[in-house]
N, C-alpha and C positions, 0 to 999 in steps of 0.2 A: 617139720623145721629144718632149716638148712643153715650151716655155719659157714661163713666165708671170712677171710682176714684182708683187710685193706691197710696196704702200706702207704702212708700218707707223708711225704717229705716237703717240709717247708724250709724257708731260707734262714729261719732262726731255730727251728727245732723239727724232729720227725717223730712219728708215732707208728705203732702198729694197733689197728682196732680191729675187734672181734665183732663181725656183723651176723646177727641172727633174724632170718626172715622167716615168718609163718604166714599163713593165710591172712591177708589184710593188715600185717603189721611188720614193721622193720625197727630193729632195736639194734644199738650199738654200744660197745664197751671197749675203752682204751685199755690194753693190756701192757704196753710198754712205751713209755716216752723218753726221748733222749735229746740232748743238745745238739744243734747243728749250727754251722757258721763258717765262712771261708777264713782261712788262715794265710799268712804271708810265707810262701815257699818258694824258693828259686827265682825271687824277683819278681812273683806276681801273687794276686789273691787267688787262692785256690780251694777247692773242696776236698776234704777227706774222704773220697769214696770208698776205700778199703774199711775205714772206721765206720762209715755209714752201714756198709754191707754187714759188718760184724753186728751192729745194733739190730739190724733187720732180721738177721738169724735168730738173734735172742728173743726178738718179739714173736716170731713164728714158733719158736718152742713153746712160748707161754700161751698162744691161742688156741691150743687144743686141737681135737680131731676137725679137719677142714674140708669143705667140698671144692674150695677154689682160693687162688690167692691173686690179687690185683695191686698194681703199683701206680702211684701218681706222684707228681713232683713239679717243681717250678720248671719254666720253660727255658729255651734257647741254649743252655749250657749242654756240653757233650764230652765224651772221652774217645780218644782215638786208641785203635787196637793195631798192633803189627801184625805181620803175616802169621804169626804162630797164635795169634789171639790174645796176646798179652798187652795190658794197658800201657801206653806210652806215657806214664806221668799222671799226676792227678789233674782233673780238669780245672780250667781257669774259671773263675767266677766272672758273671756278666757284670759285676761292678768294678772289675779291674779296669785301670786307665788305658789298657792298650788299644782300644777302639777310639779314643778321644780324637776329635778332628774330622772323623768320617762324616762324609756329607752324602745326601741322598741323590741317587741317579735317575736320569730321565727315563721314563718308561717303566720303572720297576712296579710302580703302583698298579698298572694296567694289567700286569702279569701275576704279582703274588697278593695284591690287595692289602699288604701290611702298613700300617702307619710307619713312619720312620722312627726307629730305634736304634742307636748307634750299636747297641749290644747284641742285635739279631744275630743269629748264627751265622747267616752269609757273610756278615761284616767281620765277625770274630775270625772266620777262616782266612779272610784277606791278611790278617795280622798273625797267623798261625805257623810258627817256624817248623813245626813238626809234621806238617801236612805231607811233604815229600817221603817221610817214612812210613805213613799211615796206609794200612790195608783197608780199615773200615772205620766209618763213624757211628757211634751209638749215643743218642740222647740218654740223659740221666736214667729215667725209669726203665728204658731198654737195656741199658749197660746193667743194672741190678738184675734184670729179669734174664739176661744172657748168662750172669754169674749163677743164677739159680738153675736154670735149665739146660745150658749149652746151646740154646738156640737163638739166632739173632734175627731181629725185625725192627722195624720203626713204626710205632703207633701214629695213626693218621693225625689226630687232633694236636698232638705235640708237634708233629712234622710241619704243620701249617705255620707255626710260629718262627720256622727257620728262614723264611724268606725264599726257599727253593722249591716250594710247591706252587704249580699253576693253580690259581684260585678257581678257574673254571672248570678243569678236568679233575682236579683232586688228586692228581699224580705229580711225582717229580718232574719239574720242567726242564725239558732237553735245552732250552736256551739258558736257563739260570745256573745250571750244573754242567755246563760244556767245559768249564775251565778246571773242574774237579777230577781228581784221578779216577779212572774207570772202577767202578764197583764199590767206590767209598760208601754210598748210601744204600742200606740194605732195603729189601722190599717193604711195601706198607703192610700194616695190619689195621683193621678197623676195630673199633670197641665191640667187644663180645667174642673177637676171634681167639682161638687157642694160640697160646704162646710156648707151649711146651709143659714139662711137669717137673716138680721138685719133689722128690722122695714119694712119688706116686700120686701127689697133689697136683691137679691141674692148674696152671698158671694161665689166667686169662687176660687179655688186653682189654683195658678200661678206658675211659677218657683220661690218658695219662697226663695232659697238662691240667694241673689241679684246678683251673677255671672250668675246663670243659666238664670235669666231674661235679663241681660245685652247682653249675647251671642245671645239670640233670635233677638236682635235689632242690631246685627253686620251686616252693608249694604253690604255683599259680593255678588258679581256677579257669582262666581263659588265656588266650594269647596275647591279650592287650596289657602287658607288663613291661617293665625295664626291671633290670637286676643291677645289684651292686654287690659283686663278690669282694668283700672288704676285709683285708688282712694287711701283709706287709705292703701290697698295691690294693688300689681299689679299682677293679674292672667293672666298667660302667657302661652298659649297653642295652640292646634288644636282641631278641631272637628272630632270625629270619631264614627263609627258604632260598634266598639267592644273594649273592654279594652286591655291594654297592661300590661301583669303580669309577664315579664321576670326578671330575677335576674339584668340584666343591667338598666331596668327600675326603679326597686326599689333602685339600687344604686346611680342613678341619682336623686333621690327624686321627682320623678314625681308621680302625684296622677290621679285616674280614678274617677271621680265624675258624678253622673247621670245629664243629660241634658234633655231639653224638647224634646218630641217625640221619646224617646227612645235613644237619642243620648250619647255619651260619651264626657265629657269635659276632656280632657287629657291635663293636665297642670301642672305648678310648681308655687307655692306661692313664691313671692318675696316681701319682705318688701317694701311697696309703698311710698306714699306720706306722710304717718305717719312721716317719718323722717323728712321731711319738716314742716310739721304740728307742730311738737313738738319743732323744732327749732324757728319757728315764736312765739310759745306760750311763750317760755323761752325769747325771745328778746322782746316780746310784741310789734311787729311791722308789717306791711303790706308786701305783697310779691312783689307787681309790681316793686319798686324801685330797689329791690334787684336783680330782674330776669335781668333787663336791665344791671346792672353792671355784673351779672354773665355771661353775654353773651361775655364779652369783658376781662375776666380774666382767669388764668388756675387753675385748681384744682387738687386734689390728686383722688386716688381710694381706696375704701374700700369694704369689703363685705357687703352689706346691710342686708342679712340673718343671720349674727352673732347674736346669742341669746342676746348678750348685748344690742342690740337696740330694743328689744320687750317691755320692761317696759316703762311706761310714766316717764318723768323727763328731767333733764338737758341733751337734745340730743347734743347741740354743743360740750360740753366738752367730751362727749364719742367719737364723731367722731375725734375731734382732738387727743384725747388719742390714738385712733385706728390709725390715720396717723402718730402719732409721731412728730407733729409740731403744732404751733399755725397758725391760718389762721383768715383773715377778714371775715365778714359775708358773702360778695358777694363769697368769695373763697369757704367758706363751702357749700353754695347754688350750686355753681358749681361742687363741688365734690360730693354732693348728685345725681344731675342730670347725670354727667358723670358715676358714679357708677350704677344707675338705668339703664342707656342706656345700658351698657355693660352686666348687669344681664338680661335685656330683651333679648339681642343678644344670650346670653348663652343658654337661655330657648327655643328661637325659633330653634336654630342650634340642641339642644339636642332633641326637639320634633319631628323634621324631621328625625333625625338619628334613634331614638328607635321607631318611629311608622311607618317609611317607606313612610310617606306622604310629598309630596313635596309642597312647599310654594312659592307663586309668589308675595303675597303682605301681609302686616301686617296692621291689623286694629286695632286702638287704640280708644277705647271707654271710656265713663266715665270723671269725672272731669279732669283728667291728659291730656286728649285730647285738652283742652284749653291753655295747657302750650306749647307754640310755641317751646321754646328751647328744652324741653324734647322730643318733637316729632322729631325735627331736628335731635338731638343727637342719636335718637333711629334709624332712618333711615340710619344715617352714619354708625351706629355700626353694623347693620343688613346688610347693603349693599342692601336693599330692599325698595321699596316705602311704605311709611306708609300713610295711608288714616285716618285722624283723625276726629272722630265724629260718632254718635252723643254723645255729653256730658252727655245727659240724657238717656243713653242707657237702664239703668235698669228700669226706670220708663215706657219708651216706650215698653220694652219687656214685662212687666207686664200688660200693657194695651193692647197690642196685643193679648195675650193669653186669656185675658177676652173677648176682641172683637170677637175673634173666637168662644169662648164657647157660646156667645149668639147670635151668627149668623150675626154679623155685618162685619166679615172678614172671609175669606175661605182659605183652601189650606194648602201647606205644609210650612216649615220654608222659603224655598225659596221664597214663595208667600209672606210671611210676611215681608222679607228682602226687597222684592221689593217695598212694601209700604214705608219702611223707606227710600229708596233711592230717592223716588219720593217727600218725605215729608221734608227732612232734608239737612241742608247746610253741606257739607263735605269739608275738605281741604286735598290737596295731598302734601306730602313732599318727594323729590327725594333725594337719597343718594349722598352725596358729596364726 
């Protein structure tokens, strides 16, 4: 029996999870959960990184004796260190409007393979006033790892979301980084690499982009699957061996992000349960009663990826304005779920068309897999079976990469996924 700790940080909450791996089984238990969210500070929307670090330490104290620690989080955001290694202010949140108005540049897609998102790290750096004072940049999981261990590095899967990695070589692109200060970007680590020690406990690089860890725990039986990692965002795509860099792929706004074991996460970002979370925050109410009613009403359809829905604020009013009519709360919930299901379908269809990979089943993992209405609507829209679960895919993927690194699990991604199927309860939805 081997016990590891997965630090899993999301845009609305974080937690420390204890993972226990035995021969043929993996079990996880949340030992500490804490709130997270950007705050307005010094004219920008920022993350409270010292506060998050304090909560991580509290969780690790509760996790018990450990063989390893691994950290994952959302992508693209970073902290800047000065020459003495001190943080130059709290990191700015990707939802901050400082990159509003950024437009894609010719030739970028052929180099980094990323869909255009104005908040990608490379565009944030164009609006970064502290860059001349910075000695080094660390992405959020790598910054926390540095505070734990004193060692600096950049984990590969998260680095591929910055826009600064050459998608063909998997290394920092000399062309894309030529205008950055020398030494700003630390050396790359791969999932499974050692990242230092914390009080004698090894810290292991995992798929530190949370979606990379989530895809590890997709319980697929063959390679003919699509995945939807559904949380604040819905990341919808297929797993490939090589990137797709065609003009049609770029026009369809598909991204080629690095995955564990050299895979490519070929996917489209869809504005996910953020839409529902912001509605519930505005209404100050719970979800379950609204979901029951949403299953009995009709809704409208809107484009969840319209940039108007990116910032926090009064989401119900923006949805009603987009749809051109007033709606009840259950109708707004149904409208969100119908719109997400159709956006999921479009992404699954386009991923197959653009990559040439056929799909027989859609795996929905993450918190959205608990939403039965969304799972059924996605199956209906895609015309394919949807297998829901595990809801804790990110933490499971984090745990499994650590377990393999310390010798408690073995084999390929297929072998790790077999462990997930043996250990987790899954639910299958057939299209109606």
